[in-house]
MARPA-122366 format. One record per residue (C-alpha): x, y, z. Coordinates in steps of 0.02 Angstrom, whole numbers, padded with zeros to 5 digits, always signed. Layout:
residues N
XYZ;...
end
This chain:
residues 999
+01764-03809-00133;+01570-03786-00124;+01550-03708+00026;+01687-03581-00023;+01620-03392-00015;+01608-03284-00170;+01733-03146-00151;+01665-02990-00194;+01717-02890-00362;+01643-02785-00499;+01560-02930-00582;+01505-03011-00405;+01430-02833-00363;+01352-02796-00518;+01263-02997-00547;+01182-02966-00376;+01117-02796-00401;+01043-02847-00565;+00989-02991-00489;+00914-02920-00346;+00812-02769-00433;+00649-02801-00493;+00656-02609-00581;+00704-02598-00798;+00744-02428-00844;+00631-02387-01005;+00751-02395-01157;+00608-02363-01291;+00673-02214-01420;+00587-02034-01349;+00430-01979-01448;+00388-01815-01453;+00253-01742-01338;+00171-01575-01408;+00165-01447-01240;-00008-01418-01171;+00010-01234-01188;+00107-01193-01335;+00095-00999-01344;+00156-00985-01499;+00018-01107-01599;-00127-01020-01512;-00063-00858-01583;-00031-00923-01734;-00194-00976-01750;-00261-00823-01701;-00191-00729-01840;-00242-00870-01946;-00419-00818-01901;-00388-00640-01901;-00324-00650-02083;-00493-00725-02151;-00573-00563-02051;-00475-00431-02155;-00560-00328-02313;-00433-00229-02354;-00325-00059-02344;-00379+00136-02370;-00328+00280-02293;-00385+00406-02210;-00344+00595-02150;-00289+00555-01974;-00270+00735-01910;-00459+00781-01983;-00554+00618-01900;-00473+00607-01725;-00634+00630-01625;-00726+00497-01731;-00578+00374-01689;-00638+00290-01531;-00475+00186-01435;-00470+00079-01288;-00639-00047-01368;-00547-00191-01312;-00371-00154-01246;-00389+00024-01159;-00221+00049-01152;-00150+00204-01051;-00056+00333-01154;+00129+00323-01116;+00231+00493-01167;+00382+00405-01192;+00327+00286-01328;+00242+00444-01391;+00393+00558-01390;+00472+00392-01463;+00376+00429-01622;+00411+00596-01642;+00598+00572-01644;+00567+00444-01757;+00448+00561-01868;+00589+00705-01870;+00728+00600-01912;+00661+00479-02022;+00512+00555-02099;+00333+00480-02096;+00312+00302-02165;+00114+00279-02140;+00071+00157-02293;+00156-00013-02201;+00087-00132-02140;+00204-00120-01979;+00126+00060-01952;-00055+00041-02035;-00180+00073-01889;-00302-00060-01872;-00510+00000-01888;-00658-00123-01860;-00804-00065-01967;-00961-00132-02017;-00947-00163-02207;-01135-00076-02226;-01049+00083-02179;-00946+00076-02341;-01021+00188-02468;-01074+00080-02619;-00922+00068-02762;-00791+00082-02649;-00655-00038-02699;-00515-00093-02551;-00329-00115-02612;-00284-00298-02524;-00110-00230-02476;-00004-00080-02482;+00101-00121-02619;+00052+00013-02732;+00011+00139-02610;-00005+00261-02749;-00185+00173-02791;-00258+00149-02614;-00403+00232-02602;-00476+00335-02461;-00602+00281-02340;-00784+00333-02389;-00917+00305-02253;-01100+00334-02285;-01103+00414-02092;-01007+00495-01984;-01012+00390-01822;-00877+00341-01716;-00750+00225-01809;-00685+00088-01679;-00495+00080-01687;-00405-00062-01623;-00230-00008-01595;-00145+00161-01642;-00184+00302-01490;+00008+00326-01490;+00018+00363-01674;-00116+00472-01665;-00040+00571-01514;+00119+00589-01576;+00070+00652-01756;-00051+00786-01703;+00124+00864-01561;+00247+00851-01723;+00107+00932-01817;+00098+01071-01707;+00272+01097-01671;+00276+01121-01862;+00144+01228-01838;+00206+01332-01711;+00382+01342-01806;+00295+01383-01972;+00192+01544-01862;+00379+01582-01776;+00463+01588-01957;+00317+01708-02019;+00336+01815-01878;+00530+01832-01936;+00487+01873-02106;+00351+01979-02062;+00487+02099-01957;+00599+02085-02108;+00479+02158-02225;+00439+02288-02111;+00620+02354-02125;+00638+02523-02224;+00821+02507-02246;+00856+02326-02298;+01041+02265-02314;+01112+02127-02360;+01109+02006-02218;+00941+02042-02202;+00906+01985-02402;+01008+01810-02344;+00894+01792-02208;+00752+01821-02291;+00790+01686-02411;+00832+01585-02294;+00661+01593-02199;+00579+01557-02358;+00684+01410-02379;+00619+01352-02214;+00458+01396-02234;+00446+01305-02389;+00528+01137-02304;+00397+01161-02171;+00233+01165-02286;+00318+00996-02383;+00311+00921-02221;+00131+00991-02182;+00063+00934-02345;-00027+00779-02314;+00020+00752-02141;-00152+00659-02099;-00143+00540-02220;-00116+00367-02146;-00159+00197-02192;-00278+00093-02106;-00299-00117-02106;-00498-00119-02122;-00584-00284-02032;-00772-00340-02061;-00847-00308-01884;-00980-00461-01928;-00869-00575-01949;-00741-00527-01804;-00841-00529-01691;-00938-00691-01720;-00881-00797-01587;-00859-00646-01464;-00718-00524-01444;-00575-00637-01425;-00521-00596-01614;-00530-00410-01576;-00453-00418-01426;-00312-00504-01497;-00315-00382-01639;-00279-00240-01482;-00134-00304-01412;+00048-00254-01458;+00147-00412-01447;+00183-00392-01628;+00255-00221-01635;+00421-00239-01579;+00438-00017-01567;+00301-00020-01401;+00306-00202-01336;+00147-00258-01244;+00168-00181-01057;+00125-00277-00899;-00024-00188-00883;-00076-00232-01049;-00061-00421-01022;-00159-00404-00842;-00279-00321-00921;-00295-00465-01042;-00307-00603-00909;-00446-00500-00825;-00558-00495-00976;-00543-00664-00991;-00591-00711-00809;-00736-00563-00830;-00795-00688-00983;-00813-00841-00871;-00869-00731-00716;-01025-00673-00835;-01036-00839-00951;-01188-00927-00905;-01179-01084-00978;-01029-01116-00860;-01103-01208-00669;-01024-01173-00510;-01004-00999-00407;-00955-00869-00533;-00808-00789-00419;-00731-00983-00421;-00755-01006-00614;-00642-00823-00636;-00516-00904-00509;-00494-01063-00611;-00487-00974-00762;-00344-00845-00674;-00263-01007-00610;-00254-01088-00795;-00199-00913-00882;-00035-00894-00753;+00045-01043-00823;+00064-00978-00962;+00119-00816-00916;+00317-00779-00932;+00408-00775-00779;+00398-00615-00730;+00431-00598-00563;+00315-00437-00506;+00168-00476-00627;+00179-00665-00569;+00153-00606-00388;+00016-00507-00438;-00058-00649-00490;-00036-00768-00363;-00161-00669-00254;-00317-00743-00291;-00438-00633-00211;-00358-00454-00287;-00355-00525-00456;-00549-00564-00439;-00602-00415-00372;-00505-00291-00514;-00568-00441-00641;-00761-00452-00595;-00788-00276-00499;-00685-00123-00528;-00654-00163-00716;-00830-00160-00747;-00847+00007-00686;-00757+00098-00818;-00621+00202-00835;-00633+00292-00682;-00534+00139-00606;-00460+00065-00746;-00327+00204-00753;-00300+00195-00571;-00155+00135-00472;-00251-00007-00432;-00201-00093-00595;-00024-00051-00619;+00083-00201-00600;+00209-00108-00513;+00102-00042-00365;+00044-00176-00345;+00185-00285-00323;+00267-00154-00205;+00112-00124-00094;+00107-00326-00062;+00152-00311+00119;+00040-00303+00258;-00123-00198+00209;-00149-00276+00012;-00288-00407+00092;-00398-00278+00219;-00402-00168+00045;-00464-00293-00048;-00593-00348+00088;-00634-00164+00118;-00659-00144-00061;-00768-00282-00077;-00879-00236+00063;-00923-00052-00042;-00939-00150-00190;-01078-00244-00130;-01157-00079-00069;-01167-00029-00247;-01246-00183-00299;-01379-00194-00167;-01406+00007-00223;-01434-00045-00409;-01541-00193-00351;-01695-00242-00462;-01804-00270-00304;-01947-00178-00267;-01925-00023-00180;-02018+00152-00151;-01997+00293-00256;-01901+00437-00240;-02024+00568-00167;-02089+00455-00047;-01932+00388+00047;-01898+00579+00046;-02035+00623+00128;-02018+00480+00245;-01839+00552+00308;-01924+00729+00346;-02046+00642+00428;-01931+00558+00536;-01845+00739+00579;-02017+00779+00631;-02020+00644+00749;-02151+00524+00684;-02135+00368+00736;-02228+00281+00609;-02095+00365+00478;-01947+00306+00617;-02001+00134+00579;-02027+00135+00406;-01875+00198+00385;-01782+00069+00457;-01869-00054+00402;-01810-00024+00201;-01626+00013+00299;-01651-00152+00347;-01703-00226+00176;-01559-00150+00096;-01440-00214+00211;-01547-00372+00180;-01508-00390-00003;-01446-00592-00034;-01324-00597-00170;-01453-00655-00321;-01558-00520-00273;-01404-00397-00288;-01404-00294-00467;-01277-00232-00586;-01121-00159-00549;-01104-00087-00694;-01225+00044-00715;-01122+00158-00599;-00965+00167-00740;-01032+00314-00814;-01078+00423-00659;-00926+00372-00547;-00801+00494-00620;-00901+00653-00558;-00980+00565-00408;-00799+00560-00357;-00754+00751-00410;-00907+00783-00290;-00843+00696-00152;-00660+00755-00184;-00733+00938-00181;-00853+00914-00035;-00734+00829+00097;-00528+00897+00047;-00505+00983+00206;-00592+00826+00339;-00552+00670+00258;-00487+00612+00455;-00639+00642+00505;-00758+00534+00375;-00896+00450+00448;-00900+00537+00618;-01078+00570+00697;-00990+00758+00698;-01093+00925+00637;-00963+00980+00546;-00950+00798+00463;-01139+00803+00441;-01171+00967+00374;-01016+00921+00229;-01122+00734+00216;-01272+00847+00171;-01197+00952+00035;-01096+00789-00030;-01278+00690-00046;-01365+00840-00147;-01234+00838-00280;-01241+00638-00303;-01397+00662-00324;-01398+00807-00452;-01274+00700-00555;-01382+00541-00557;-01545+00630-00596;-01446+00747-00744;-01354+00587-00813;-01509+00448-00782;-01662+00553-00793;-01622+00710-00889;-01790+00772-00959;-01852+00600-00947;-01910+00642-00758;-02088+00644-00795;-02096+00473-00874;-02043+00378-00720;-02227+00311-00712;-02229+00224-00884;-02048+00188-00924;-01976+00017-00837;-01802+00069-00839;-01839+00289-00758;-01941+00182-00645;-01767+00073-00579;-01669+00197-00592;-01793+00334-00499;-01775+00176-00344;-01570+00178-00362;-01589+00348-00321;-01715+00335-00167;-01584+00198-00088;-01420+00303-00108;-01550+00460-00035;-01577+00336+00122;-01408+00270+00129;-01314+00448+00117;-01417+00493+00265;-01381+00465+00447;-01455+00371+00575;-01474+00492+00729;-01475+00307+00833;-01308+00243+00753;-01150+00294+00807;-01074+00315+00653;-01126+00408+00499;-01126+00364+00306;-00964+00359+00191;-00963+00425+00035;-00977+00295-00107;-00829+00196-00170;-00731+00289-00299;-00547+00333-00299;-00554+00468-00140;-00632+00319-00046;-00482+00215-00122;-00349+00350-00084;-00407+00383+00088;-00438+00185+00133;-00244+00145+00055;-00162+00280+00197;-00267+00253+00318;-00230+00064+00319;-00049+00102+00296;-00053+00238+00446;-00096+00072+00553;+00010-00072+00475;+00112-00099+00642;-00063-00138+00708;-00130-00213+00561;+00010-00328+00566;+00016-00387+00740;-00174-00435+00701;-00130-00530+00551;-00013-00634+00695;-00150-00689+00787;-00188-00777+00648;-00026-00849+00576;+00132-00894+00683;+00244-00904+00519;+00226-00737+00442;+00392-00662+00522;+00495-00823+00452;+00400-00880+00297;+00494-00769+00165;+00654-00810+00259;+00633-00995+00223;+00543-00990+00056;+00613-00834-00040;+00543-00883-00197;+00349-00926-00156;+00211-00816-00140;+00107-00906-00012;+00121-00771+00121;+00169-00619+00004;+00051-00511+00091;-00011-00542+00300;-00193-00489+00276;-00222-00585+00124;-00158-00728+00222;-00243-00689+00397;-00433-00676+00272;-00372-00846+00202;-00349-00931+00364;-00511-00877+00423;-00604-00921+00263;-00503-01087+00256;-00522-01146+00452;-00604-01318+00467;-00726-01242+00605;-00835-01106+00478;-00953-01224+00374;-01003-01113+00222;-00979-00961+00300;-00877-00815+00269;-00841-00706+00414;-00715-00602+00326;-00812-00457+00294;-00851-00446+00473;-00673-00470+00524;-00647-00308+00395;-00774-00213+00457;-00731-00231+00647;-00564-00174+00602;-00623-00018+00484;-00743+00027+00607;-00621+00049+00743;-00473+00104+00650;-00452+00260+00708;-00463+00215+00904;-00432+00029+00937;-00334-00001+00789;-00235+00133+00826;-00209+00126+01009;-00135-00078+00963;-00036+00036+00827;+00046+00164+00951;+00077+00020+01095;+00155-00115+00969;+00282+00038+00881;+00343+00032+01068;+00349-00135+01086;+00448-00145+00945;+00604-00036+01005;+00591-00115+01162;+00615-00319+01110;+00755-00394+01010;+00740-00401+00816;+00692-00547+00747;+00808-00642+00631;+00823-00561+00465;+00896-00683+00362;+00920-00887+00364;+01093-00890+00451;+01039-00788+00592;+00862-00906+00599;+00979-01060+00607;+01088-01002+00742;+00911-00941+00836;+00854-01125+00802;+01009-01213+00862;+01003-01107+01019;+00816-01137+01080;+00800-01186+01262;+00775-01381+01289;+00597-01366+01338;+00562-01276+01166;+00665-01417+01076;+00557-01555+01138;+00400-01451+01085;+00497-01432+00928;+00514-01628+00919;+00319-01661+00972;+00254-01552+00843;+00371-01624+00713;+00300-01790+00777;+00093-01737+00754;+00151-01668+00585;+00233-01874+00521;+00086-01958+00615;-00040-01837+00518;+00055-01865+00365;+00084-02044+00386;-00112-02077+00403;-00179-02182+00259;-00379-02147+00285;-00461-01973+00238;-00535-01916+00399;-00360-01976+00498;-00242-01878+00366;-00339-01699+00417;-00273-01513+00454;-00428-01503+00586;-00343-01506+00779;-00490-01453+00830;-00513-01661+00904;-00335-01691+00921;-00323-01767+01111;-00157-01744+01127;-00098-01566+01190;+00056-01482+01120;+00099-01310+01130;+00090-01216+00978;-00033-01349+00901;-00157-01210+00841;-00045-01137+00744;-00034-01298+00612;-00241-01292+00619;-00235-01111+00552;-00089-01097+00457;-00093-01049+00254;+00079-01180+00254;+00007-01342+00174;+00092-01474+00265;+00012-01595+00215;+00064-01566+00043;+00146-01720-00041;+00290-01610-00131;+00364-01593+00058;+00492-01757+00059;+00625-01713+00153;+00582-01677+00337;+00750-01592+00384;+00736-01483+00241;+00553-01440+00216;+00459-01477+00401;+00565-01443+00533;+00610-01264+00482;+00428-01202+00519;+00410-01314+00657;+00549-01213+00741;+00469-01054+00658;+00299-01095+00771;+00409-01111+00912;+00503-00983+00908;+00349-00865+00877;+00295-00947+01012;+00442-00902+01133;+00449-00721+01032;+00271-00672+01082;+00280-00722+01280;+00384-00591+01298;+00253-00460+01230;+00083-00510+01202;-00011-00558+01375;+00051-00389+01458;-00006-00319+01273;-00189-00385+01300;-00207-00331+01464;-00228-00146+01408;-00408-00107+01391;-00429-00059+01216;-00329-00184+01141;-00417-00340+01257;-00562-00259+01187;-00500-00248+00998;-00473-00443+01008;-00632-00482+01105;-00727-00399+00981;-00647-00520+00832;-00660-00664+00950;-00844-00646+00982;-00871-00618+00788;-00777-00785+00760;-00854-00886+00892;-01035-00843+00831;-00995-00915+00667;-00912-01043+00700;-00985-01207+00709;-01038-01284+00896;-00935-01397+01018;-01000-01498+01142;-00904-01548+01273;-00915-01629+01453;-00895-01558+01599;-00922-01582+01798;-01038-01709+01751;-01128-01607+01613;-01149-01575+01431;-01101-01402+01372;-01149-01342+01209;-01073-01193+01138;-00968-01086+01021;-00786-01041+01096;-00650-00984+00966;-00478-01033+01019;-00331-00935+00966;-00155-01012+00922;-00068-00947+01052;-00194-01003+01210;-00190-00833+01265;-00357-00791+01359;-00443-00651+01391;-00483-00600+01591;-00650-00631+01614;-00670-00414+01674;-00630-00394+01475;-00773-00493+01404;-00890-00353+01428;-00835-00237+01282;-00972-00114+01295;-00882-00013+01420;-00731+00017+01315;-00838+00044+01151;-00964+00154+01235;-00815+00270+01313;-00727+00283+01136;-00774+00472+01101;-00688+00609+01000;-00553+00656+01150;-00485+00460+01135;-00501+00452+00952;-00389+00623+00965;-00261+00564+01091;-00235+00408+00971;-00202+00512+00833;-00074+00623+00914;+00012+00478+00987;+00042+00408+00816;+00124+00579+00735;+00208+00585+00903;+00294+00391+00867;+00317+00431+00682;+00434+00584+00731;+00504+00460+00862;+00538+00314+00733;+00620+00463+00599;+00726+00541+00732;+00770+00365+00810;+00834+00297+00622;+00933+00473+00619;+01021+00464+00783;+01062+00238+00727;+01134+00299+00572;+01247+00415+00650;+01310+00293+00777;+01334+00143+00620;+01422+00295+00523;+01547+00318+00675;+01565+00143+00729;+01613+00069+00552;+01753+00175+00530;+01931+00105+00550;+01986+00245+00649;+01841+00191+00785;+01918+00007+00814;+02074-00038+00948;+02175-00097+00808;+02216-00075+00618;+02084-00233+00595;+01912-00208+00525;+01857-00360+00642;+01930-00268+00799;+01822-00210+00939;+01768-00017+00971;+01876+00103+01072;+01829+00182+01236;+01885+00347+01173;+01769+00321+01045;+01624+00239+01151;+01594+00361+01293;+01595+00523+01178;+01483+00446+01074;+01378+00390+01200;+01373+00583+01271;+01352+00619+01096;+01183+00521+01090;+01108+00569+01257;+01102+00745+01198;+01046+00714+01013;+00896+00590+01113;+00882+00757+01234;+00878+00869+01100;+00746+00779+00961;+00645+00754+01120;+00634+00942+01126;+00603+00989+00955;+00484+00849+00951;+00377+00926+01078;+00389+01118+01028;+00342+01044+00879;+00183+00960+00900;+00130+01097+01023;+00159+01215+00886;+00257+01348+00998;+00445+01363+01000;+00475+01451+01173;+00370+01300+01249;+00470+01225+01424;+00531+01086+01434;+00580+00981+01570;+00737+00853+01552;+00715+00750+01686;+00527+00690+01656;+00512+00740+01462;+00667+00645+01364;+00611+00512+01272;+00724+00364+01270;+00738+00291+01089;+00807+00137+01138;+00983+00165+01038;+01109+00014+01060;+01277+00055+01091;+01421-00081+01079;+01521-00082+01237;+01710-00025+01196;+01865-00103+01259;+02031-00003+01322;+02187-00004+01252;+02297-00073+01385;+02468-00026+01300;+02391+00157+01337;+02433+00273+01480;+02450+00455+01542;+02263+00475+01533;+02202+00628+01642;+02095+00550+01786;+01914+00568+01753;+01841+00669+01888;+01970+00804+01833;+01931+00808+01645;+01765+00819+01705;+01785+00988+01809;+01906+01070+01671;+01758+01047+01549;+01622+01110+01698;+01752+01278+01698;+01637+01407+01583;+01752+01436+01430;+01740+01645+01367;+01708+01625+01182;+01767+01818+01119;+01596+01875+01001;+01568+02014+00889;+01408+02110+00924;+01240+02044+00862;+01121+02172+00754;+00973+02098+00880;+01065+02151+01037;+00932+02277+01088;+00778+02143+01074;+00884+02029+01193;+00902+02173+01322;+00715+02213+01297;+00705+02011+01332;+00795+02016+01469;+00711+02154+01553;+00548+02035+01558;+00483+02066+01370;+00528+01903+01320;+00474+01793+01469;+00468+01599+01442;+00301+01513+01414;+00248+01332+01492;+00213+01198+01353;+00015+01267+01333;-00083+01241+01192;-00155+01388+01108;-00358+01362+01079;-00424+01360+00915;-00471+01520+00878;-00306+01590+00958;-00149+01597+00811;+00014+01494+00854;+00146+01597+00923;+00256+01652+00776;+00428+01599+00801;+00558+01720+00880;+00709+01807+00797;+00867+01719+00823;+00994+01841+00900;+01131+01795+01029;+01165+01907+01199;+01294+01949+01266;+01257+01812+01406;+01267+01679+01283;+01460+01721+01289;+01484+01594+01414;+01441+01408+01404;+01416+01303+01543;+01409+01110+01531;+01249+01035+01644;+01326+00990+01810;+01222+00804+01767;+01305+00708+01623;+01178+00577+01532;+01232+00418+01591;+01298+00312+01432;+01166+00155+01380;+01297+00003+01329;+01215-00135+01228;+01278-00242+01359;+01221-00154+01504;+01352-00127+01575;+01431+00064+01603;+01626+00063+01588;+01739+00106+01724;+01846+00260+01739;+02017+00225+01698;+02142+00196+01877;+02280+00325+01805;+02377+00447+01923;+02307+00640+01923;+02365+00754+01817;+02425+00923+01869;+02274+01034+01798;+02283+01122+01628;+02190+01280+01567;+02034+01290+01519;+02014+01239+01336;+01954+01390+01228;+01788+01340+01111;+01758+01388+00936;+01609+01496+00910;+01455+01378+00851;+01294+01437+00790;+01183+01301+00912;+01178+01387+01128;+01120+01303+01273;+00927+01314+01282;+00858+01420+01404;+00678+01335+01401;+00759+01187+01467;+00697+01168+01630;+00780+01039+01758;+00918+01009+01902;+01015+01006+01732;+00996+01156+01647;+01028+01315+01744;+01014+01482+01602;+01092+01622+01636;+00990+01782+01678;+00916+01877+01537;+00962+01744+01411;+00851+01741+01248;+00777+01579+01153;+00903+01554+01006;+00876+01353+00956;+00795+01306+00793;+00663+01214+00874;+00584+01163+00695;+00726+01103+00597;+00794+00928+00561;+00654+00783+00581;+00509+00873+00669;+00539+01019+00557;+00483+00909+00404;+00358+00825+00459;+00176+00920+00449;+00219+01075+00482;+00054+01144+00456;-00040+01018+00576;-00153+01117+00707;-00095+01095+00876;-00111+00956+00964;-00078+00889+01165;+00007+00708+01161;-00044+00604+01271;-00055+00397+01227;-00149+00354+01405;-00291+00232+01383;-00484+00254+01404;
end
């Protein structure tokens, strides 16, 4: 029996597994492990250190000392009206309890300021024995927190005084009466009682407990303890806001940035600090989304926060606004702010520079045509632009003047913000006014009465050179194409953000040139913040591209986008708006994405498989030089290969374990994006201005990339060539961009702005019509059967198609007249009706319904005039006058600047409008399938009498030209051409001529 096989069984299987497996489970007792970042322990440690800095408690008259109290030194929390009102309600309902630990106000005082002999109590257990705080001076007192308590107390005190004054007036009125009744006496006594109660509340209302902390001990090791003391995390009444948490993180990042003992790049140190602090925060979706954007947080913490309250209390430090705004434009917005901060740091440089009077004289000589002065001024401009990072000055010196400088900008450019930076006579004149105002502010704030001490005082001499640089930078260069812009401030931040949002669709397309996964990433990774903001992804891809070594091209790319924002980028924005209407929409959810991926053509599936194999081979590589993202040296040419080279998707990360789950969807997304962009991008780039924009970016990138040597026709050629991930090459005729850029004049810019406004109106109208169509098609009575999944009935889709055609016609007419600022402008149905690409579904006929009239006869019946009885109009006389020739219609011409726009005609219904005639040509319904339904083959029926129409407020428009519009003679204009969508947008804008043609 030795040769008999061992049969299966539980013991046999277990024995086989135990003998075959070399692994063992760790059965030792589990030991407690302390968390790396224990927030509770850290808070307890700080509280213990704070207790050692506590000097005692006292009381102050909060109302009398309000002006001496300085809030926001260590936590400049903005005042919240809701929190203040809660405190006022608490005062009214439960009274004021000021001598308590939780309601006392912490203050930071140098013990030398206390008057000798003053003894502070240790706590509030005996409120009657607590002494008033007595200082030897009247300097400011730093308050850690309590601005809401002071604000609420001031408002509550004012309300009591107002109430007392109102009662006093009533009492005086009763006292002035000659004959007093019993009711007057009763009212008098009630008023006296109420006034007594109010006086009782006002007695010592400002007496408030304070906790005194020793400034010397508190700040011995920096301001960490002071910042902890200023936070409201322990006060459940207030609760620490998201902004306070964000500012606390930014202050710690700024401390790392400014620490001289830290080695390496300061920005990198601040970023590392951010990553450490981010792990300790609560899982707040909005806050985590903001903290995931490194470039944004570093900018806010190390640049804007250092320039004081002018930026600190703006929306750029609001977690809610930042989280909502991370979509497309935040990256270029941050990069643009960085370039403007660099300008401020260069202006504040400590490097030697001529004084203000010398620069002023040089500029005067330049105006007189002095060539030597022109050379010197040009050299000084190049000196400022050429300052290295270590030669730049401290940006914080602008904090005390930015508020006034920004007010000067808002006042000067309030009516001409659309022309900022253009070399026009109007803007140059306004820039001159702004420059003089800024210099006056700087001179008054910095120099004051010490202007004559500049030769002896180092600080004054340095500030004088800063003013000289400001004078030079804000003075236009006659040889430049653009004029200087105002200095960075609140107005410029608003202007830049609004303009980026205006060309958002164009910027989104530029971002797609650098990243193939933008449209699909959030579908595949909804909880990952890698691609929250598209332009941030674009700039990060440029920064991390292996083709750049120790070179940051992001400022140059941002400057190109900003410089051509109102011309080339606007043109791209307008063209992409039209493209998005024409092309089918991209997948909106994961289910639609998976369906589209499964339906890929065989050729595209082969490309996806090749990309997947390429990713797999790189991930399996054992040597570091082979496990790289760079595709520049890859000999195997695969479609979409360069998309893996530039993407922010870390496809080499070790956390990607399951290929079908983690890798294949992204590979399919690249293939699908490559298919989608082939439908429109080659044609788009053949447009002159758009091709020039792409060429400008291409030249900028290629000039800063590393050199690459190739072997061509038996020769070695070394050069710099930029390769896009989509492999689309521009035509050779588009390589020279000077023809396009030099022809960009004001007319081209104005045309692009007008086209953008027209497309914005079309988008609004398109959304309204689409919403109307969806509302009708979703109704249960629109279906063939009672089922919600039934098809639409042709009895609905046919008149719906006519309704859509009519809405498109009328909305086109309204838009034209709105843009022309003329309610009587002529409109041609044949040439001026815009197709808004409204998608309609083809209906299904009910085979069990009979008795339909013949379509041709039905159309004849509708074409017959229908007489509607109508009352006489009050404007009959005016209608007759117009019929005689006084009310002739005008062509769609644009009035000149000095000619006022035509007033809106008075609405009147003449007698000739009683007859309503349907146009001879009916708009053809546009169905989603592209098929026009055939008329029903039913027998003719006897003609029925013409229908009687109910009087309606909307009449046929006699200003509509073309073969389908034949207005009766003498008819007056009676349409409301500026209602609905066109009338709601920009009704006060100047007259424009709409044109979307290129250069």
